[in-house]
py3Dmol code that shows the C-alpha trace and the ligand (Angstrom):
import py3Dmol

protein = """\
ATOM      1  CA  MET A   1      23.217  -3.363  11.921  1.00  0.00           C
ATOM      2  CA  ASN A   2      25.316  -3.781   8.867  1.00  0.00           C
ATOM      3  CA  ASN A   3      27.262  -0.928   6.690  1.00  0.00           C
ATOM      4  CA  ARG A   4      25.038   1.083   4.291  1.00  0.00           C
ATOM      5  CA  ALA A   5      24.962  -0.608   0.964  1.00  0.00           C
ATOM      6  CA  PRO A   6      26.755   1.203  -1.790  1.00  0.00           C
ATOM      7  CA  ALA A   7      24.919   2.967  -4.682  1.00  0.00           C
ATOM      8  CA  ASN A   8      22.792   0.295  -6.710  1.00  0.00           C
ATOM      9  CA  LYS A   9      23.316  -2.368  -4.442  1.00  0.00           C
ATOM     10  CA  ARG A  10      20.991  -3.677  -1.955  1.00  0.00           C
ATOM     11  CA  TYR A  11      21.382  -3.300   1.835  1.00  0.00           C
ATOM     12  CA  GLN A  12      22.310  -6.530   3.428  1.00  0.00           C
ATOM     13  CA  PRO A  13      20.325  -6.710   6.644  1.00  0.00           C
ATOM     14  CA  THR A  14      21.691  -8.844   9.902  1.00  0.00           C
ATOM     15  CA  GLU A  15      20.063 -12.248  10.852  1.00  0.00           C
ATOM     16  CA  TYR A  16      17.777 -10.183  13.516  1.00  0.00           C
ATOM     17  CA  GLU A  17      16.626  -7.484  10.773  1.00  0.00           C
ATOM     18  CA  HIS A  18      15.825 -10.166   8.385  1.00  0.00           C
ATOM     19  CA  ALA A  19      13.607 -11.818  11.282  1.00  0.00           C
ATOM     20  CA  ALA A  20      12.075  -8.302  12.026  1.00  0.00           C
ATOM     21  CA  ASN A  21      11.405  -7.639   8.337  1.00  0.00           C
ATOM     22  CA  CYS A  22       9.524 -10.900   7.962  1.00  0.00           C
ATOM     23  CA  ALA A  23       7.531 -10.700  11.316  1.00  0.00           C
ATOM     24  CA  THR A  24       6.521  -6.949  10.743  1.00  0.00           C
ATOM     25  CA  HIS A  25       4.421  -7.846   7.715  1.00  0.00           C
ATOM     26  CA  ALA A  26       3.460 -11.578   8.165  1.00  0.00           C
ATOM     27  CA  LEU A  27       1.632 -10.433  11.243  1.00  0.00           C
ATOM     28  CA  TRP A  28      -0.769  -8.594   9.305  1.00  0.00           C
ATOM     29  CA  ILE A  29      -1.621 -11.189   6.501  1.00  0.00           C
ATOM     30  CA  ILE A  30      -4.537 -12.937   8.208  1.00  0.00           C
ATOM     31  CA  PRO A  31      -5.886  -9.579   9.719  1.00  0.00           C
ATOM     32  CA  SER A  32      -6.032  -8.088   6.273  1.00  0.00           C
ATOM     33  CA  ILE A  33      -7.802 -11.086   4.777  1.00  0.00           C
ATOM     34  CA  MET A  34     -10.250 -11.034   7.590  1.00  0.00           C
ATOM     35  CA  GLY A  35     -10.649  -7.367   7.275  1.00  0.00           C
ATOM     36  CA  GLY A  36     -11.473  -7.690   3.408  1.00  0.00           C
ATOM     37  CA  VAL A  37     -14.024 -10.128   4.044  1.00  0.00           C
ATOM     38  CA  LEU A  38     -15.618  -8.137   6.647  1.00  0.00           C
ATOM     39  CA  LEU A  39     -16.186  -5.323   4.308  1.00  0.00           C
ATOM     40  CA  TYR A  40     -17.401  -7.649   1.489  1.00  0.00           C
ATOM     41  CA  PHE A  41     -20.212  -8.964   4.293  1.00  0.00           C
ATOM     42  CA  LEU A  42     -20.914  -5.357   5.113  1.00  0.00           C
ATOM     43  CA  SER A  43     -21.680  -4.368   1.583  1.00  0.00           C
ATOM     44  CA  ASN A  44     -25.210  -3.263   0.334  1.00  0.00           C
ATOM     45  CA  ASP A  45     -24.835  -3.500  -3.285  1.00  0.00           C
ATOM     46  CA  GLN A  46     -22.407  -4.323  -6.260  1.00  0.00           C
ATOM     47  CA  TRP A  47     -20.356  -1.411  -6.018  1.00  0.00           C
ATOM     48  CA  GLU A  48     -19.451  -1.955  -2.267  1.00  0.00           C
ATOM     49  CA  GLU A  49     -18.859  -5.580  -2.952  1.00  0.00           C
ATOM     50  CA  THR A  50     -16.567  -4.916  -5.858  1.00  0.00           C
ATOM     51  CA  SER A  51     -14.673  -2.153  -3.706  1.00  0.00           C
ATOM     52  CA  ALA A  52     -14.217  -4.519  -0.959  1.00  0.00           C
ATOM     53  CA  TRP A  53     -12.721  -7.099  -3.131  1.00  0.00           C
ATOM     54  CA  LEU A  54     -10.299  -4.859  -4.690  1.00  0.00           C
ATOM     55  CA  TYR A  55      -9.254  -3.097  -1.520  1.00  0.00           C
ATOM     56  CA  GLY A  56      -8.932  -6.480   0.410  1.00  0.00           C
ATOM     57  CA  ALA A  57      -6.927  -8.125  -2.409  1.00  0.00           C
ATOM     58  CA  GLY A  58      -4.604  -5.176  -2.469  1.00  0.00           C
ATOM     59  CA  LEU A  59      -4.195  -4.967   1.181  1.00  0.00           C
ATOM     60  CA  SER A  60      -3.649  -8.918   1.664  1.00  0.00           C
ATOM     61  CA  SER A  61      -1.227  -9.181  -1.244  1.00  0.00           C
ATOM     62  CA  LEU A  62       0.808  -6.283  -0.037  1.00  0.00           C
ATOM     63  CA  PHE A  63       1.696  -8.130   3.283  1.00  0.00           C
ATOM     64  CA  THR A  64       1.734 -11.482   1.773  1.00  0.00           C
ATOM     65  CA  ILE A  65       4.145 -10.556  -0.984  1.00  0.00           C
ATOM     66  CA  SER A  66       6.341  -8.474   1.150  1.00  0.00           C
ATOM     67  CA  THR A  67       6.498 -11.518   3.587  1.00  0.00           C
ATOM     68  CA  ALA A  68       7.483 -13.744   1.002  1.00  0.00           C
ATOM     69  CA  PHE A  69      10.146 -11.478  -0.494  1.00  0.00           C
ATOM     70  CA  HIS A  70      11.740 -11.118   2.677  1.00  0.00           C
ATOM     71  CA  ILE A  71      11.610 -14.813   3.663  1.00  0.00           C
ATOM     72  CA  ILE A  72      13.465 -15.541   0.211  1.00  0.00           C
ATOM     73  CA  THR A  73      16.184 -13.008   0.764  1.00  0.00           C
ATOM     74  CA  TRP A  74      16.680 -14.204   4.324  1.00  0.00           C
ATOM     75  CA  LYS A  75      17.034 -17.619   3.280  1.00  0.00           C
ATOM     76  CA  LYS A  76      19.307 -16.959   0.424  1.00  0.00           C
ATOM     77  CA  SER A  77      17.683 -18.779  -2.436  1.00  0.00           C
ATOM     78  CA  HIS A  78      19.993 -20.346  -4.571  1.00  0.00           C
ATOM     79  CA  LEU A  79      18.340 -18.892  -7.671  1.00  0.00           C
ATOM     80  CA  ARG A  80      19.229 -15.281  -7.532  1.00  0.00           C
ATOM     81  CA  SER A  81      16.332 -14.783 -10.063  1.00  0.00           C
ATOM     82  CA  VAL A  82      13.714 -15.997  -7.869  1.00  0.00           C
ATOM     83  CA  GLU A  83      14.800 -13.466  -5.437  1.00  0.00           C
ATOM     84  CA  HIS A  84      14.973 -10.834  -8.227  1.00  0.00           C
ATOM     85  CA  CYS A  85      11.614 -11.757  -9.310  1.00  0.00           C
ATOM     86  CA  PHE A  86       9.971 -11.392  -5.727  1.00  0.00           C
ATOM     87  CA  HIS A  87      11.843  -8.039  -5.233  1.00  0.00           C
ATOM     88  CA  MET A  88      10.216  -6.722  -8.263  1.00  0.00           C
ATOM     89  CA  CYS A  89       6.719  -8.156  -7.216  1.00  0.00           C
ATOM     90  CA  ASP A  90       7.376  -6.491  -3.807  1.00  0.00           C
ATOM     91  CA  ARG A  91       7.919  -3.151  -5.455  1.00  0.00           C
ATOM     92  CA  ILE A  92       4.941  -3.530  -7.823  1.00  0.00           C
ATOM     93  CA  VAL A  93       2.457  -4.447  -5.394  1.00  0.00           C
ATOM     94  CA  ILE A  94       2.784  -1.199  -3.790  1.00  0.00           C
ATOM     95  CA  TYR A  95       1.440   0.539  -6.713  1.00  0.00           C
ATOM     96  CA  PHE A  96      -1.400  -1.842  -6.640  1.00  0.00           C
ATOM     97  CA  PHE A  97      -1.995  -1.390  -2.999  1.00  0.00           C
ATOM     98  CA  ILE A  98      -2.122   2.430  -3.361  1.00  0.00           C
ATOM     99  CA  ALA A  99      -4.524   2.151  -6.224  1.00  0.00           C
ATOM    100  CA  ALA A 100      -6.542  -0.344  -4.257  1.00  0.00           C
ATOM    101  CA  SER A 101      -6.650   1.917  -0.870  1.00  0.00           C
ATOM    102  CA  TYR A 102      -8.027   4.724  -2.878  1.00  0.00           C
ATOM    103  CA  THR A 103     -10.581   2.790  -4.924  1.00  0.00           C
ATOM    104  CA  PRO A 104     -13.333   2.659  -1.969  1.00  0.00           C
ATOM    105  CA  TRP A 105     -13.198   6.385  -1.633  1.00  0.00           C
ATOM    106  CA  LEU A 106     -13.211   6.730  -5.299  1.00  0.00           C
ATOM    107  CA  THR A 107     -15.942   4.440  -5.949  1.00  0.00           C
ATOM    108  CA  LEU A 108     -18.271   4.781  -2.843  1.00  0.00           C
ATOM    109  CA  ARG A 109     -18.169   8.671  -2.367  1.00  0.00           C
ATOM    110  CA  GLU A 110     -19.662  11.392  -4.369  1.00  0.00           C
ATOM    111  CA  LEU A 111     -17.154  13.001  -6.731  1.00  0.00           C
ATOM    112  CA  GLY A 112     -17.108  15.579  -9.204  1.00  0.00           C
ATOM    113  CA  PRO A 113     -17.679  14.642 -13.111  1.00  0.00           C
ATOM    114  CA  TRP A 114     -13.792  14.889 -13.815  1.00  0.00           C
ATOM    115  CA  ALA A 115     -12.869  13.589 -10.623  1.00  0.00           C
ATOM    116  CA  ALA A 116     -14.889  10.372 -11.031  1.00  0.00           C
ATOM    117  CA  HIS A 117     -12.301   9.318 -13.699  1.00  0.00           C
ATOM    118  CA  MET A 118      -9.805   8.823 -10.976  1.00  0.00           C
ATOM    119  CA  ARG A 119     -11.401   5.590 -10.563  1.00  0.00           C
ATOM    120  CA  TRP A 120      -9.709   4.027 -13.373  1.00  0.00           C
ATOM    121  CA  VAL A 121      -6.858   6.233 -13.689  1.00  0.00           C
ATOM    122  CA  VAL A 122      -5.348   4.966 -10.385  1.00  0.00           C
ATOM    123  CA  TRP A 123      -5.189   1.609 -12.076  1.00  0.00           C
ATOM    124  CA  VAL A 124      -3.633   3.081 -15.201  1.00  0.00           C
ATOM    125  CA  MET A 125      -1.056   4.619 -12.823  1.00  0.00           C
ATOM    126  CA  ALA A 126      -0.476   1.175 -10.885  1.00  0.00           C
ATOM    127  CA  SER A 127       0.039  -0.468 -14.509  1.00  0.00           C
ATOM    128  CA  GLY A 128       2.383   2.309 -15.498  1.00  0.00           C
ATOM    129  CA  GLY A 129       4.317   1.650 -12.174  1.00  0.00           C
ATOM    130  CA  THR A 130       4.412  -2.026 -12.920  1.00  0.00           C
ATOM    131  CA  THR A 131       5.953  -1.341 -16.733  1.00  0.00           C
ATOM    132  CA  TYR A 132       8.660   1.091 -15.274  1.00  0.00           C
ATOM    133  CA  VAL A 133       9.631  -1.859 -12.326  1.00  0.00           C
ATOM    134  CA  PHE A 134       9.870  -4.293 -15.455  1.00  0.00           C
ATOM    135  CA  PHE A 135      12.187  -2.087 -17.335  1.00  0.00           C
ATOM    136  CA  PHE A 136      14.002  -0.168 -14.823  1.00  0.00           C
ATOM    137  CA  HIS A 137      13.750  -2.212 -11.467  1.00  0.00           C
ATOM    138  CA  GLU A 138      16.385  -0.639  -9.065  1.00  0.00           C
ATOM    139  CA  ARG A 139      18.071   1.442 -11.696  1.00  0.00           C
ATOM    140  CA  TYR A 140      16.827   4.831 -10.569  1.00  0.00           C
ATOM    141  CA  LYS A 141      15.895   4.844  -7.178  1.00  0.00           C
ATOM    142  CA  VAL A 142      15.118   8.790  -7.047  1.00  0.00           C
ATOM    143  CA  ILE A 143      12.381   8.168 -10.072  1.00  0.00           C
ATOM    144  CA  GLU A 144      10.920   5.211  -8.179  1.00  0.00           C
ATOM    145  CA  LEU A 145      10.397   7.313  -5.244  1.00  0.00           C
ATOM    146  CA  VAL A 146       8.844  10.097  -7.201  1.00  0.00           C
ATOM    147  CA  CYS A 147       6.524   7.486  -8.774  1.00  0.00           C
ATOM    148  CA  TYR A 148       5.042   6.400  -5.519  1.00  0.00           C
ATOM    149  CA  THR A 149       4.873   9.746  -4.234  1.00  0.00           C
ATOM    150  CA  ALA A 150       2.908  10.943  -7.431  1.00  0.00           C
ATOM    151  CA  MET A 151       0.653   7.932  -7.144  1.00  0.00           C
ATOM    152  CA  GLY A 152       0.135   8.541  -3.444  1.00  0.00           C
ATOM    153  CA  VAL A 153      -0.507  12.241  -4.018  1.00  0.00           C
ATOM    154  CA  PHE A 154      -2.796  12.790  -7.190  1.00  0.00           C
ATOM    155  CA  PRO A 155      -5.672  10.577  -6.282  1.00  0.00           C
ATOM    156  CA  ALA A 156      -5.622  12.482  -2.965  1.00  0.00           C
ATOM    157  CA  LEU A 157      -6.238  15.678  -4.493  1.00  0.00           C
ATOM    158  CA  VAL A 158      -9.446  14.207  -6.198  1.00  0.00           C
ATOM    159  CA  VAL A 159     -10.475  12.719  -2.718  1.00  0.00           C
ATOM    160  CA  LEU A 160     -10.070  16.239  -1.047  1.00  0.00           C
ATOM    161  CA  SER A 161     -12.951  17.392  -3.623  1.00  0.00           C
ATOM    162  CA  MET A 162     -15.383  14.801  -1.910  1.00  0.00           C
ATOM    163  CA  THR A 163     -18.633  16.760  -0.926  1.00  0.00           C
ATOM    164  CA  ASP A 164     -18.601  14.576   2.061  1.00  0.00           C
ATOM    165  CA  ARG A 165     -15.745  15.172   3.925  1.00  0.00           C
ATOM    166  CA  ALA A 166     -15.869  12.759   6.666  1.00  0.00           C
ATOM    167  CA  GLY A 167     -12.817  10.358   7.109  1.00  0.00           C
ATOM    168  CA  LEU A 168     -10.339  13.094   5.532  1.00  0.00           C
ATOM    169  CA  TYR A 169      -8.788  13.421   8.711  1.00  0.00           C
ATOM    170  CA  GLU A 170      -8.046   9.735   9.048  1.00  0.00           C
ATOM    171  CA  LEU A 171      -7.030   9.743   5.388  1.00  0.00           C
ATOM    172  CA  LEU A 172      -4.360  12.499   5.985  1.00  0.00           C
ATOM    173  CA  VAL A 173      -3.154  10.965   9.303  1.00  0.00           C
ATOM    174  CA  GLY A 174      -2.741   7.394   7.525  1.00  0.00           C
ATOM    175  CA  GLY A 175      -0.979   9.207   4.413  1.00  0.00           C
ATOM    176  CA  GLY A 176       1.448  10.907   7.158  1.00  0.00           C
ATOM    177  CA  CYS A 177       2.440   7.435   8.309  1.00  0.00           C
ATOM    178  CA  TYR A 178       3.589   6.556   5.001  1.00  0.00           C
ATOM    179  CA  VAL A 179       5.471   9.635   4.419  1.00  0.00           C
ATOM    180  CA  LEU A 180       7.393   9.136   7.811  1.00  0.00           C
ATOM    181  CA  GLY A 181       7.933   5.642   7.144  1.00  0.00           C
ATOM    182  CA  MET A 182       9.707   6.764   4.068  1.00  0.00           C
ATOM    183  CA  VAL A 183      12.572   8.276   6.110  1.00  0.00           C
ATOM    184  CA  PHE A 184      13.038   4.769   7.627  1.00  0.00           C
ATOM    185  CA  PHE A 185      12.720   3.161   4.325  1.00  0.00           C
ATOM    186  CA  LYS A 186      15.718   5.364   3.222  1.00  0.00           C
ATOM    187  CA  SER A 187      17.655   4.787   6.379  1.00  0.00           C
ATOM    188  CA  ASP A 188      19.035   1.044   5.805  1.00  0.00           C
ATOM    189  CA  GLY A 189      22.289   0.832   7.546  1.00  0.00           C
ATOM    190  CA  VAL A 190      21.870   4.093   9.140  1.00  0.00           C
ATOM    191  CA  VAL A 191      19.158   3.267  11.645  1.00  0.00           C
ATOM    192  CA  PRO A 192      19.036  -0.282  13.236  1.00  0.00           C
ATOM    193  CA  PHE A 193      15.819  -2.157  12.021  1.00  0.00           C
ATOM    194  CA  ALA A 194      15.181   0.887   9.777  1.00  0.00           C
ATOM    195  CA  HIS A 195      13.403  -1.671   7.180  1.00  0.00           C
ATOM    196  CA  ALA A 196      11.180  -3.208   9.931  1.00  0.00           C
ATOM    197  CA  ILE A 197      10.381   0.169  11.277  1.00  0.00           C
ATOM    198  CA  TRP A 198       9.146   1.129   7.692  1.00  0.00           C
ATOM    199  CA  HIS A 199       7.059  -2.003   7.619  1.00  0.00           C
ATOM    200  CA  LEU A 200       5.522  -0.879  10.848  1.00  0.00           C
ATOM    201  CA  PHE A 201       4.759   2.504   9.546  1.00  0.00           C
ATOM    202  CA  VAL A 202       3.185   1.126   6.528  1.00  0.00           C
ATOM    203  CA  ALA A 203       0.959  -1.332   8.877  1.00  0.00           C
ATOM    204  CA  MET A 204      -0.045   1.723  10.834  1.00  0.00           C
ATOM    205  CA  GLY A 205      -0.960   3.755   7.697  1.00  0.00           C
ATOM    206  CA  ALA A 206      -2.906   0.797   6.298  1.00  0.00           C
ATOM    207  CA  GLY A 207      -4.663   0.324   9.615  1.00  0.00           C
ATOM    208  CA  ILE A 208      -5.826   3.734  10.004  1.00  0.00           C
ATOM    209  CA  HIS A 209      -6.926   3.847   6.326  1.00  0.00           C
ATOM    210  CA  TYR A 210      -8.925   0.564   6.910  1.00  0.00           C
ATOM    211  CA  TYR A 211     -10.471   2.021   9.882  1.00  0.00           C
ATOM    212  CA  ALA A 212     -11.573   4.911   7.777  1.00  0.00           C
ATOM    213  CA  ILE A 213     -13.069   2.845   5.164  1.00  0.00           C
ATOM    214  CA  TRP A 214     -14.921   0.605   7.504  1.00  0.00           C
ATOM    215  CA  LYS A 215     -16.146   3.600   9.656  1.00  0.00           C
ATOM    216  CA  TYR A 216     -17.187   5.946   6.956  1.00  0.00           C
ATOM    217  CA  LEU A 217     -17.945   3.815   3.767  1.00  0.00           C
ATOM    218  CA  TYR A 218     -19.219   0.684   5.134  1.00  0.00           C
ATOM    219  CA  THR A 219     -21.183   1.082   8.307  1.00  0.00           C
ATOM    220  CA  PRO A 220     -24.871   1.575   8.153  1.00  0.00           C
ATOM    221  CA  VAL A 221     -24.896   5.173   9.795  1.00  0.00           C
ATOM    222  CA  ASN A 222     -22.884   6.703   6.875  1.00  0.00           C
ATOM    223  CA  GLN A 223     -24.473   4.485   4.275  1.00  0.00           C
ATOM    224  CA  GLN A 224     -27.780   6.228   4.574  1.00  0.00           C
ATOM    225  CA  THR A 225     -26.059   9.615   3.979  1.00  0.00           C
ATOM    226  CA  SER A 226     -24.151   8.354   0.814  1.00  0.00           C
ATOM    227  CA  THR A 227     -26.004   9.422  -2.313  1.00  0.00           C
ATOM    228  CA  ALA A 228     -26.539   7.585  -5.574  1.00  0.00           C
ATOM    229  CA  ARG A 229     -23.588   6.614  -7.583  1.00  0.00           C
TER     230      ARG A 229
END
"""
ligand_1 = """\
1
ZN
Zn 10.039 -4.816 3.245
"""
view = py3Dmol.view(width=600, height=400)
view.addModel(protein, "pdb")
view.setStyle({"model": 0}, {"cartoon": {"style": "trace"}})
view.addModel(ligand_1, "xyz")
view.setStyle({"model": 1}, {"stick": {}})
view.zoomTo()
view.show()
């Protein structure tokens, strides 16, 4: 483990940490693509297909872009701008990943009339996050964390209003993984392999959420109980 980075500088991982950062997300690229495809084939209507597409795309691009970014920083690209660009993409994809993770719940579950607007509001929030990254990337880390937390929590309040509450437990446990992981996300240079541990928490949270989506929104038993959209 190397020393903590000074404020507004990025932590420089050791060779082993670089390798762990790449491996802990690269491992999930293929399973996440397969997972998305599986949901697509389990779909019974156009809404389920669209949700499977958006969710599968968000899930697999999270792991793909994160892996690409970590490989590029490891191999010390000669072009600093390339590294910078990938770091921005790595941050942007998180916003879209959060929006994509909520999409199946917001689209396939029956929600109250005002809550249904959250379907598109999450994508507006993700676009807002993207704009923020474009202008203020890495400048105000606290605001960044507040943005991610807001994006993670607001749609959850809507999802909590679902009439059918099956899957809520898994959603909370998965969300808890992300929150716990954030402790490590902020612990570079304090805990060895902190960033790789953060990746593992993300993979665990995403895995639990995938399981819940597959089980409660895409398996036939539950589809019978879902009402007209
Ligand atoms: Zn990472």
